[in-house]
PDB file of N, CA, C and O in Angstrom:
ATOM      1  N   MET A   1     -59.206 381.586-102.890  1.00  0.00           N
ATOM      2  CA  MET A   1     -59.527 380.642-102.650  1.00  0.00           C
ATOM      3  C   MET A   1     -60.753 381.138-102.366  1.00  0.00           C
ATOM      4  O   MET A   1     -60.877 382.220-101.792  1.00  0.00           O
ATOM      5  N   PHE A   2     -61.969 380.261-102.808  1.00  0.00           N
ATOM      6  CA  PHE A   2     -63.471 380.412-103.821  1.00  0.00           C
ATOM      7  C   PHE A   2     -64.599 379.328-102.517  1.00  0.00           C
ATOM      8  O   PHE A   2     -64.443 378.352-101.784  1.00  0.00           O
ATOM      9  N   THR A   3     -65.346 379.988-102.772  1.00  0.00           N
ATOM     10  CA  THR A   3     -65.847 379.023-101.742  1.00  0.00           C
ATOM     11  C   THR A   3     -67.322 378.507-101.646  1.00  0.00           C
ATOM     12  O   THR A   3     -68.139 379.422-101.747  1.00  0.00           O
ATOM     13  N   LYS A   4     -67.588 377.887-101.562  1.00  0.00           N
ATOM     14  CA  LYS A   4     -69.752 377.612-101.503  1.00  0.00           C
ATOM     15  C   LYS A   4     -70.315 378.425-101.784  1.00  0.00           C
ATOM     16  O   LYS A   4     -71.061 378.219-102.742  1.00  0.00           O
ATOM     17  N   GLU A   5     -70.332 379.755-101.199  1.00  0.00           N
ATOM     18  CA  GLU A   5     -71.370 380.799-101.376  1.00  0.00           C
ATOM     19  C   GLU A   5     -71.221 381.358-103.184  1.00  0.00           C
ATOM     20  O   GLU A   5     -72.114 381.588-104.000  1.00  0.00           O
ATOM     21  N   ASP A   6     -69.031 381.468-103.380  1.00  0.00           N
ATOM     22  CA  ASP A   6     -68.977 381.620-104.405  1.00  0.00           C
ATOM     23  C   ASP A   6     -69.872 380.919-106.028  1.00  0.00           C
ATOM     24  O   ASP A   6     -70.287 381.430-107.069  1.00  0.00           O
ATOM     25  N   LEU A   7     -69.817 379.260-105.342  1.00  0.00           N
ATOM     26  CA  LEU A   7     -70.098 378.562-106.421  1.00  0.00           C
ATOM     27  C   LEU A   7     -72.112 378.857-106.623  1.00  0.00           C
ATOM     28  O   LEU A   7     -72.687 379.030-107.697  1.00  0.00           O
ATOM     29  N   VAL A   8     -72.530 378.836-105.729  1.00  0.00           N
ATOM     30  CA  VAL A   8     -74.120 379.592-105.687  1.00  0.00           C
ATOM     31  C   VAL A   8     -74.163 380.279-106.957  1.00  0.00           C
ATOM     32  O   VAL A   8     -74.766 380.076-108.011  1.00  0.00           O
ATOM     33  N   SER A   9     -73.085 381.429-106.422  1.00  0.00           N
ATOM     34  CA  SER A   9     -73.340 382.361-107.029  1.00  0.00           C
ATOM     35  C   SER A   9     -73.203 382.800-108.765  1.00  0.00           C
ATOM     36  O   SER A   9     -73.582 383.644-109.578  1.00  0.00           O
ATOM     37  N   ILE A  10     -72.210 381.317-108.612  1.00  0.00           N
ATOM     38  CA  ILE A  10     -72.152 382.385-110.380  1.00  0.00           C
ATOM     39  C   ILE A  10     -73.611 380.761-111.370  1.00  0.00           C
ATOM     40  O   ILE A  10     -74.019 380.743-112.531  1.00  0.00           O
ATOM     41  N   ALA A  11     -73.941 379.651-110.089  1.00  0.00           N
ATOM     42  CA  ALA A  11     -75.665 379.547-110.631  1.00  0.00           C
ATOM     43  C   ALA A  11     -76.345 380.152-110.799  1.00  0.00           C
ATOM     44  O   ALA A  11     -77.350 379.776-111.402  1.00  0.00           O
ATOM     45  N   ASN A  12     -76.144 381.989-110.186  1.00  0.00           N
ATOM     46  CA  ASN A  12     -77.511 382.362-109.978  1.00  0.00           C
ATOM     47  C   ASN A  12     -77.473 383.457-110.605  1.00  0.00           C
ATOM     48  O   ASN A  12     -77.959 383.575-111.730  1.00  0.00           O
ATOM     49  N   ASP A  13     -76.873 384.444-109.950  1.00  0.00           N
ATOM     50  CA  ASP A  13     -75.970 385.288-110.413  1.00  0.00           C
ATOM     51  C   ASP A  13     -76.070 385.834-112.132  1.00  0.00           C
ATOM     52  O   ASP A  13     -75.935 385.001-113.028  1.00  0.00           O
ATOM     53  N   ILE A  14     -76.275 387.058-112.395  1.00  0.00           N
ATOM     54  CA  ILE A  14     -76.702 387.705-113.916  1.00  0.00           C
ATOM     55  C   ILE A  14     -75.917 387.818-113.803  1.00  0.00           C
ATOM     56  O   ILE A  14     -75.364 387.684-112.711  1.00  0.00           O
ATOM     57  N   MET A  15     -74.973 388.360-115.577  1.00  0.00           N
ATOM     58  CA  MET A  15     -73.765 389.185-115.773  1.00  0.00           C
ATOM     59  C   MET A  15     -74.565 390.661-115.947  1.00  0.00           C
ATOM     60  O   MET A  15     -75.659 390.666-116.512  1.00  0.00           O
ATOM     61  N   PRO A  16     -74.092 391.660-115.541  1.00  0.00           N
ATOM     62  CA  PRO A  16     -75.044 392.763-115.876  1.00  0.00           C
ATOM     63  C   PRO A  16     -74.733 393.828-116.642  1.00  0.00           C
ATOM     64  O   PRO A  16     -75.118 394.974-116.407  1.00  0.00           O
ATOM     65  N   PHE A  17     -73.867 393.412-117.799  1.00  0.00           N
ATOM     66  CA  PHE A  17     -73.916 394.039-118.348  1.00  0.00           C
ATOM     67  C   PHE A  17     -73.039 393.329-119.645  1.00  0.00           C
ATOM     68  O   PHE A  17     -72.598 392.180-119.617  1.00  0.00           O
ATOM     69  N   GLY A  18     -72.882 394.360-120.867  1.00  0.00           N
ATOM     70  CA  GLY A  18     -72.061 393.466-122.374  1.00  0.00           C
ATOM     71  C   GLY A  18     -73.174 392.368-123.343  1.00  0.00           C
ATOM     72  O   GLY A  18     -74.389 392.248-123.190  1.00  0.00           O
ATOM     73  N   LYS A  19     -72.570 391.890-124.024  1.00  0.00           N
ATOM     74  CA  LYS A  19     -73.524 391.037-125.170  1.00  0.00           C
ATOM     75  C   LYS A  19     -74.411 389.691-124.473  1.00  0.00           C
ATOM     76  O   LYS A  19     -75.361 389.017-124.872  1.00  0.00           O
ATOM     77  N   TYR A  20     -73.944 389.691-123.780  1.00  0.00           N
ATOM     78  CA  TYR A  20     -74.862 388.527-122.850  1.00  0.00           C
ATOM     79  C   TYR A  20     -75.480 389.032-121.369  1.00  0.00           C
ATOM     80  O   TYR A  20     -76.067 388.351-120.529  1.00  0.00           O
ATOM     81  N   GLN A  21     -75.196 390.248-121.345  1.00  0.00           N
ATOM     82  CA  GLN A  21     -76.357 390.640-119.993  1.00  0.00           C
ATOM     83  C   GLN A  21     -77.405 390.279-120.258  1.00  0.00           C
ATOM     84  O   GLN A  21     -77.823 390.074-121.397  1.00  0.00           O
ATOM     85  N   GLY A  22     -78.200 390.100-118.886  1.00  0.00           N
ATOM     86  CA  GLY A  22     -78.792 388.826-118.483  1.00  0.00           C
ATOM     87  C   GLY A  22     -79.168 387.765-118.485  1.00  0.00           C
ATOM     88  O   GLY A  22     -80.318 387.340-118.376  1.00  0.00           O
ATOM     89  N   ARG A  23     -77.962 387.104-118.647  1.00  0.00           N
ATOM     90  CA  ARG A  23     -77.588 385.236-118.628  1.00  0.00           C
ATOM     91  C   ARG A  23     -76.965 384.793-117.470  1.00  0.00           C
ATOM     92  O   ARG A  23     -76.037 385.566-117.235  1.00  0.00           O
ATOM     93  N   ARG A  24     -77.040 383.820-116.543  1.00  0.00           N
ATOM     94  CA  ARG A  24     -76.681 383.640-115.684  1.00  0.00           C
ATOM     95  C   ARG A  24     -74.972 383.197-116.161  1.00  0.00           C
ATOM     96  O   ARG A  24     -74.619 382.781-117.264  1.00  0.00           O
ATOM     97  N   LEU A  25     -74.025 383.464-114.831  1.00  0.00           N
ATOM     98  CA  LEU A  25     -72.656 383.909-114.867  1.00  0.00           C
ATOM     99  C   LEU A  25     -72.142 382.439-115.643  1.00  0.00           C
ATOM    100  O   LEU A  25     -71.253 382.399-116.493  1.00  0.00           O
ATOM    101  N   ILE A  26     -73.038 381.076-115.061  1.00  0.00           N
ATOM    102  CA  ILE A  26     -72.229 379.894-115.480  1.00  0.00           C
ATOM    103  C   ILE A  26     -72.821 379.481-116.696  1.00  0.00           C
ATOM    104  O   ILE A  26     -72.532 378.368-117.134  1.00  0.00           O
ATOM    105  N   ASP A  27     -73.719 380.321-117.392  1.00  0.00           N
ATOM    106  CA  ASP A  27     -74.042 379.992-118.992  1.00  0.00           C
ATOM    107  C   ASP A  27     -73.842 380.804-119.923  1.00  0.00           C
ATOM    108  O   ASP A  27     -74.561 381.137-120.864  1.00  0.00           O
ATOM    109  N   LEU A  28     -72.286 381.274-119.457  1.00  0.00           N
ATOM    110  CA  LEU A  28     -71.746 382.665-120.348  1.00  0.00           C
ATOM    111  C   LEU A  28     -70.992 382.211-120.766  1.00  0.00           C
ATOM    112  O   LEU A  28     -70.062 381.997-119.988  1.00  0.00           O
ATOM    113  N   PRO A  29     -70.805 381.760-122.134  1.00  0.00           N
ATOM    114  CA  PRO A  29     -70.614 380.918-123.792  1.00  0.00           C
ATOM    115  C   PRO A  29     -68.688 381.028-123.312  1.00  0.00           C
ATOM    116  O   PRO A  29     -67.978 382.027-123.197  1.00  0.00           O
ATOM    117  N   GLU A  30     -68.411 379.791-123.162  1.00  0.00           N
ATOM    118  CA  GLU A  30     -66.877 379.702-123.016  1.00  0.00           C
ATOM    119  C   GLU A  30     -65.839 381.029-123.933  1.00  0.00           C
ATOM    120  O   GLU A  30     -64.990 381.809-123.501  1.00  0.00           O
ATOM    121  N   PRO A  31     -66.147 380.909-124.709  1.00  0.00           N
ATOM    122  CA  PRO A  31     -65.276 382.413-125.892  1.00  0.00           C
ATOM    123  C   PRO A  31     -65.245 383.416-125.481  1.00  0.00           C
ATOM    124  O   PRO A  31     -64.359 384.227-125.747  1.00  0.00           O
ATOM    125  N   TYR A  32     -66.116 383.606-124.795  1.00  0.00           N
ATOM    126  CA  TYR A  32     -66.650 384.915-124.012  1.00  0.00           C
ATOM    127  C   TYR A  32     -66.487 385.263-122.640  1.00  0.00           C
ATOM    128  O   TYR A  32     -67.044 386.105-121.936  1.00  0.00           O
ATOM    129  N   LEU A  33     -65.015 383.877-122.278  1.00  0.00           N
ATOM    130  CA  LEU A  33     -65.134 383.942-120.830  1.00  0.00           C
ATOM    131  C   LEU A  33     -63.473 383.974-121.387  1.00  0.00           C
ATOM    132  O   LEU A  33     -62.651 384.315-120.538  1.00  0.00           O
ATOM    133  N   LEU A  34     -63.065 383.705-122.481  1.00  0.00           N
ATOM    134  CA  LEU A  34     -61.368 383.109-122.804  1.00  0.00           C
ATOM    135  C   LEU A  34     -61.243 384.815-123.058  1.00  0.00           C
ATOM    136  O   LEU A  34     -60.343 385.360-122.419  1.00  0.00           O
ATOM    137  N   TRP A  35     -62.041 385.641-123.898  1.00  0.00           N
ATOM    138  CA  TRP A  35     -61.646 386.840-124.894  1.00  0.00           C
ATOM    139  C   TRP A  35     -61.780 387.686-123.487  1.00  0.00           C
ATOM    140  O   TRP A  35     -61.575 388.843-123.853  1.00  0.00           O
ATOM    141  N   PHE A  36     -62.026 387.710-122.012  1.00  0.00           N
ATOM    142  CA  PHE A  36     -62.250 388.177-120.548  1.00  0.00           C
ATOM    143  C   PHE A  36     -60.751 388.111-120.119  1.00  0.00           C
ATOM    144  O   PHE A  36     -60.124 388.978-119.510  1.00  0.00           O
ATOM    145  N   ALA A  37     -60.278 386.809-120.597  1.00  0.00           N
ATOM    146  CA  ALA A  37     -58.980 386.483-120.154  1.00  0.00           C
ATOM    147  C   ALA A  37     -57.847 387.332-120.627  1.00  0.00           C
ATOM    148  O   ALA A  37     -56.966 388.073-120.191  1.00  0.00           O
ATOM    149  N   ASP A  38     -58.328 386.837-121.763  1.00  0.00           N
ATOM    150  CA  ASP A  38     -57.289 388.179-122.508  1.00  0.00           C
ATOM    151  C   ASP A  38     -57.392 389.198-122.015  1.00  0.00           C
ATOM    152  O   ASP A  38     -56.736 389.376-120.988  1.00  0.00           O
ATOM    153  N   LYS A  39     -57.985 389.957-122.366  1.00  0.00           N
ATOM    154  CA  LYS A  39     -58.357 391.048-122.176  1.00  0.00           C
ATOM    155  C   LYS A  39     -58.177 391.440-120.477  1.00  0.00           C
ATOM    156  O   LYS A  39     -57.492 392.459-120.380  1.00  0.00           O
ATOM    157  N   GLY A  40     -58.516 391.018-119.418  1.00  0.00           N
ATOM    158  CA  GLY A  40     -58.881 391.439-118.341  1.00  0.00           C
ATOM    159  C   GLY A  40     -60.006 391.662-117.842  1.00  0.00           C
ATOM    160  O   GLY A  40     -60.772 392.558-118.198  1.00  0.00           O
ATOM    161  N   PHE A  41     -60.287 390.451-116.533  1.00  0.00           N
ATOM    162  CA  PHE A  41     -61.088 389.950-116.044  1.00  0.00           C
ATOM    163  C   PHE A  41     -61.927 391.391-115.339  1.00  0.00           C
ATOM    164  O   PHE A  41     -61.244 391.804-114.402  1.00  0.00           O
ATOM    165  N   PRO A  42     -63.091 392.168-115.524  1.00  0.00           N
ATOM    166  CA  PRO A  42     -63.453 393.154-114.272  1.00  0.00           C
ATOM    167  C   PRO A  42     -62.795 393.322-113.152  1.00  0.00           C
ATOM    168  O   PRO A  42     -61.941 392.438-113.083  1.00  0.00           O
ATOM    169  N   LYS A  43     -62.757 394.188-112.009  1.00  0.00           N
ATOM    170  CA  LYS A  43     -62.526 394.019-110.607  1.00  0.00           C
ATOM    171  C   LYS A  43     -63.160 393.421-109.584  1.00  0.00           C
ATOM    172  O   LYS A  43     -64.343 393.750-109.499  1.00  0.00           O
ATOM    173  N   GLY A  44     -62.890 392.876-109.011  1.00  0.00           N
ATOM    174  CA  GLY A  44     -63.398 393.355-107.471  1.00  0.00           C
ATOM    175  C   GLY A  44     -64.329 391.399-108.103  1.00  0.00           C
ATOM    176  O   GLY A  44     -64.126 390.634-109.045  1.00  0.00           O
ATOM    177  N   ARG A  45     -65.208 391.411-107.012  1.00  0.00           N
ATOM    178  CA  ARG A  45     -65.618 389.850-106.710  1.00  0.00           C
ATOM    179  C   ARG A  45     -67.070 389.435-108.225  1.00  0.00           C
ATOM    180  O   ARG A  45     -67.893 388.525-108.133  1.00  0.00           O
ATOM    181  N   LEU A  46     -66.951 390.384-109.390  1.00  0.00           N
ATOM    182  CA  LEU A  46     -67.785 389.733-110.781  1.00  0.00           C
ATOM    183  C   LEU A  46     -66.585 389.185-111.508  1.00  0.00           C
ATOM    184  O   LEU A  46     -66.683 388.185-112.220  1.00  0.00           O
ATOM    185  N   GLY A  47     -64.939 390.130-111.254  1.00  0.00           N
ATOM    186  CA  GLY A  47     -64.375 389.388-111.849  1.00  0.00           C
ATOM    187  C   GLY A  47     -63.603 387.660-111.195  1.00  0.00           C
ATOM    188  O   GLY A  47     -63.215 386.713-111.878  1.00  0.00           O
ATOM    189  N   LYS A  48     -63.617 387.828-109.461  1.00  0.00           N
ATOM    190  CA  LYS A  48     -63.169 386.882-109.682  1.00  0.00           C
ATOM    191  C   LYS A  48     -64.449 385.643-109.967  1.00  0.00           C
ATOM    192  O   LYS A  48     -64.095 384.527-110.348  1.00  0.00           O
ATOM    193  N   LEU A  49     -65.787 385.923-109.770  1.00  0.00           N
ATOM    194  CA  LEU A  49     -66.497 384.684-109.714  1.00  0.00           C
ATOM    195  C   LEU A  49     -66.410 384.491-111.930  1.00  0.00           C
ATOM    196  O   LEU A  49     -66.867 383.469-112.442  1.00  0.00           O
ATOM    197  N   LEU A  50     -65.983 385.266-112.541  1.00  0.00           N
ATOM    198  CA  LEU A  50     -66.206 385.176-113.466  1.00  0.00           C
ATOM    199  C   LEU A  50     -64.755 384.064-114.115  1.00  0.00           C
ATOM    200  O   LEU A  50     -64.764 383.152-114.941  1.00  0.00           O
ATOM    201  N   THR A  51     -63.788 384.587-113.405  1.00  0.00           N
ATOM    202  CA  THR A  51     -62.750 382.955-113.284  1.00  0.00           C
ATOM    203  C   THR A  51     -62.708 381.980-112.630  1.00  0.00           C
ATOM    204  O   THR A  51     -61.722 381.268-112.440  1.00  0.00           O
ATOM    205  N   LEU A  52     -64.102 381.808-112.090  1.00  0.00           N
ATOM    206  CA  LEU A  52     -64.264 380.631-111.448  1.00  0.00           C
ATOM    207  C   LEU A  52     -65.069 380.458-112.531  1.00  0.00           C
ATOM    208  O   LEU A  52     -64.706 379.446-113.130  1.00  0.00           O
ATOM    209  N   VAL A  53     -65.903 380.933-113.002  1.00  0.00           N
ATOM    210  CA  VAL A  53     -66.732 379.893-114.002  1.00  0.00           C
ATOM    211  C   VAL A  53     -65.632 379.309-115.321  1.00  0.00           C
ATOM    212  O   VAL A  53     -65.801 378.198-115.823  1.00  0.00           O
ATOM    213  N   LEU A  54     -64.773 380.032-115.657  1.00  0.00           N
ATOM    214  CA  LEU A  54     -64.220 379.581-116.586  1.00  0.00           C
ATOM    215  C   LEU A  54     -63.034 378.516-116.508  1.00  0.00           C
ATOM    216  O   LEU A  54     -62.448 377.955-117.434  1.00  0.00           O
ATOM    217  N   GLU A  55     -62.814 378.378-114.821  1.00  0.00           N
ATOM    218  CA  GLU A  55     -61.869 377.509-115.145  1.00  0.00           C
ATOM    219  C   GLU A  55     -63.129 376.053-114.503  1.00  0.00           C
ATOM    220  O   GLU A  55     -62.991 374.834-114.402  1.00  0.00           O
ATOM    221  N   ILE A  56     -63.712 376.536-114.351  1.00  0.00           N
ATOM    222  CA  ILE A  56     -65.288 374.985-114.075  1.00  0.00           C
ATOM    223  C   ILE A  56     -65.496 374.533-115.636  1.00  0.00           C
ATOM    224  O   ILE A  56     -65.862 373.447-116.085  1.00  0.00           O
ATOM    225  N   GLN A  57     -65.076 375.950-116.416  1.00  0.00           N
ATOM    226  CA  GLN A  57     -65.874 375.050-117.826  1.00  0.00           C
ATOM    227  C   GLN A  57     -64.359 375.027-118.900  1.00  0.00           C
ATOM    228  O   GLN A  57     -64.575 375.580-119.979  1.00  0.00           O
ATOM    229  N   VAL A  58     -63.308 374.625-118.783  1.00  0.00           N
ATOM    230  CA  VAL A  58     -61.896 374.374-119.002  1.00  0.00           C
ATOM    231  C   VAL A  58     -61.914 373.154-118.353  1.00  0.00           C
ATOM    232  O   VAL A  58     -61.419 372.060-118.626  1.00  0.00           O
ATOM    233  N   ASN A  59     -62.401 373.453-117.689  1.00  0.00           N
ATOM    234  CA  ASN A  59     -62.501 371.921-116.630  1.00  0.00           C
ATOM    235  C   ASN A  59     -63.201 370.503-116.916  1.00  0.00           C
ATOM    236  O   ASN A  59     -62.777 369.351-116.827  1.00  0.00           O
ATOM    237  N   GLY A  60     -64.705 371.156-117.376  1.00  0.00           N
ATOM    238  CA  GLY A  60     -65.710 370.181-117.588  1.00  0.00           C
ATOM    239  C   GLY A  60     -66.644 369.726-116.467  1.00  0.00           C
ATOM    240  O   GLY A  60     -67.235 368.669-116.246  1.00  0.00           O
ATOM    241  N   LEU A  61     -66.560 370.989-115.792  1.00  0.00           N
ATOM    242  CA  LEU A  61     -67.267 370.922-114.501  1.00  0.00           C
ATOM    243  C   LEU A  61     -68.082 371.442-114.598  1.00  0.00           C
ATOM    244  O   LEU A  61     -68.406 371.833-113.477  1.00  0.00           O
ATOM    245  N   THR A  62     -69.031 371.899-115.626  1.00  0.00           N
ATOM    246  CA  THR A  62     -70.093 372.600-115.202  1.00  0.00           C
ATOM    247  C   THR A  62     -71.761 371.720-115.277  1.00  0.00           C
ATOM    248  O   THR A  62     -72.888 372.216-115.281  1.00  0.00           O
ATOM    249  N   GLU A  63     -71.473 370.744-115.312  1.00  0.00           N
ATOM    250  CA  GLU A  63     -72.584 370.217-114.386  1.00  0.00           C
ATOM    251  C   GLU A  63     -72.448 369.696-112.983  1.00  0.00           C
ATOM    252  O   GLU A  63     -73.303 369.031-112.398  1.00  0.00           O
ATOM    253  N   LEU A  64     -71.439 370.017-112.570  1.00  0.00           N
ATOM    254  CA  LEU A  64     -71.591 370.117-111.310  1.00  0.00           C
ATOM    255  C   LEU A  64     -72.356 370.845-110.428  1.00  0.00           C
ATOM    256  O   LEU A  64     -72.835 370.515-109.343  1.00  0.00           O
ATOM    257  N   ILE A  65     -72.426 372.236-111.248  1.00  0.00           N
ATOM    258  CA  ILE A  65     -73.609 373.858-110.972  1.00  0.00           C
ATOM    259  C   ILE A  65     -75.019 373.037-110.993  1.00  0.00           C
ATOM    260  O   ILE A  65     -75.841 373.109-110.079  1.00  0.00           O
ATOM    261  N   THR A  66     -75.126 372.511-111.775  1.00  0.00           N
ATOM    262  CA  THR A  66     -76.844 372.908-112.264  1.00  0.00           C
ATOM    263  C   THR A  66     -77.837 372.244-111.106  1.00  0.00           C
ATOM    264  O   THR A  66     -79.006 372.615-111.217  1.00  0.00           O
ATOM    265  N   PRO A  67     -77.579 371.371-110.067  1.00  0.00           N
ATOM    266  CA  PRO A  67     -77.843 371.654-108.724  1.00  0.00           C
ATOM    267  C   PRO A  67     -77.578 372.790-107.867  1.00  0.00           C
ATOM    268  O   PRO A  67     -77.584 372.663-106.642  1.00  0.00           O
ATOM    269  N   LEU A  68     -77.345 373.902-108.444  1.00  0.00           N
ATOM    270  CA  LEU A  68     -77.531 374.828-107.375  1.00  0.00           C
ATOM    271  C   LEU A  68     -78.028 376.103-108.362  1.00  0.00           C
ATOM    272  O   LEU A  68     -78.081 377.256-107.934  1.00  0.00           O
ATOM    273  N   LYS A  69     -78.298 375.823-109.404  1.00  0.00           N
ATOM    274  CA  LYS A  69     -79.773 376.806-110.132  1.00  0.00           C
ATOM    275  C   LYS A  69     -80.866 377.070-109.117  1.00  0.00           C
ATOM    276  O   LYS A  69     -81.235 376.510-108.085  1.00  0.00           O
ATOM    277  N   LYS A  70     -81.060 377.623-109.473  1.00  0.00           N
ATOM    278  CA  LYS A  70     -82.235 378.175-108.503  1.00  0.00           C
ATOM    279  C   LYS A  70     -83.140 378.307-109.847  1.00  0.00           C
ATOM    280  O   LYS A  70     -82.522 378.456-110.901  1.00  0.00           O
ATOM    281  N   PRO A  71     -85.062 378.245-109.901  1.00  0.00           N
ATOM    282  CA  PRO A  71     -85.951 378.441-111.571  1.00  0.00           C
ATOM    283  C   PRO A  71     -85.545 379.701-111.329  1.00  0.00           C
ATOM    284  O   PRO A  71     -85.177 380.415-110.396  1.00  0.00           O
ATOM    285  N   ASN A  72     -85.887 379.751-113.409  1.00  0.00           N
ATOM    286  CA  ASN A  72     -85.747 381.099-114.082  1.00  0.00           C
ATOM    287  C   ASN A  72     -86.468 381.752-112.844  1.00  0.00           C
ATOM    288  O   ASN A  72     -87.081 381.178-111.944  1.00  0.00           O
ATOM    289  N   THR A  73     -86.196 383.367-113.063  1.00  0.00           N
ATOM    290  CA  THR A  73     -86.837 384.811-113.005  1.00  0.00           C
ATOM    291  C   THR A  73     -87.016 384.956-113.728  1.00  0.00           C
ATOM    292  O   THR A  73     -86.382 384.620-114.729  1.00  0.00           O
ATOM    293  N   PRO A  74     -88.859 386.075-113.607  1.00  0.00           N
ATOM    294  CA  PRO A  74     -89.094 387.111-115.033  1.00  0.00           C
ATOM    295  C   PRO A  74     -87.866 387.871-115.202  1.00  0.00           C
ATOM    296  O   PRO A  74     -87.576 388.317-116.312  1.00  0.00           O
ATOM    297  N   SER A  75     -86.872 388.115-113.848  1.00  0.00           N
ATOM    298  CA  SER A  75     -85.974 389.097-114.856  1.00  0.00           C
ATOM    299  C   SER A  75     -84.603 388.740-115.943  1.00  0.00           C
ATOM    300  O   SER A  75     -83.971 389.487-116.690  1.00  0.00           O
ATOM    301  N   GLU A  76     -84.476 387.288-115.660  1.00  0.00           N
ATOM    302  CA  GLU A  76     -83.182 386.313-116.539  1.00  0.00           C
ATOM    303  C   GLU A  76     -83.646 386.667-117.765  1.00  0.00           C
ATOM    304  O   GLU A  76     -84.672 386.191-118.251  1.00  0.00           O
ATOM    305  N   GLN A  77     -82.882 387.557-118.351  1.00  0.00           N
ATOM    306  CA  GLN A  77     -83.042 387.154-120.295  1.00  0.00           C
ATOM    307  C   GLN A  77     -81.752 386.299-121.129  1.00  0.00           C
ATOM    308  O   GLN A  77     -80.622 385.901-120.845  1.00  0.00           O
ATOM    309  N   HIS A  78     -82.421 386.289-122.006  1.00  0.00           N
ATOM    310  CA  HIS A  78     -81.225 385.491-122.837  1.00  0.00           C
ATOM    311  C   HIS A  78     -80.898 385.917-124.035  1.00  0.00           C
ATOM    312  O   HIS A  78     -81.323 385.517-125.118  1.00  0.00           O
ATOM    313  N   THR A  79     -79.911 386.974-123.747  1.00  0.00           N
ATOM    314  CA  THR A  79     -79.434 387.290-125.415  1.00  0.00           C
ATOM    315  C   THR A  79     -78.325 386.819-125.856  1.00  0.00           C
ATOM    316  O   THR A  79     -77.629 385.971-125.297  1.00  0.00           O
ATOM    317  N   GLY A  80     -78.040 387.569-127.287  1.00  0.00           N
ATOM    318  CA  GLY A  80     -76.887 386.741-127.970  1.00  0.00           C
ATOM    319  C   GLY A  80     -77.234 385.290-128.555  1.00  0.00           C
ATOM    320  O   GLY A  80     -76.356 384.617-129.094  1.00  0.00           O
TER     321      GLY A  80
END
């Protein structure tokens, strides 16, 4: 089960590794999330959150998360 805090986390938590390191979880491209779904999501909280992001994206609900985003931080980096 996902909580309100999980929704806030996917809006603001930053991908800690990989091709899209530095990008907010909700802003990860769907093909990248589908790749994880095929290969296996990371264990623990990150995997749970990435699963939620994929579910939101494939159902076209990404815009519901936008109001939960905090302003960009200087440490936030977009790659790829």
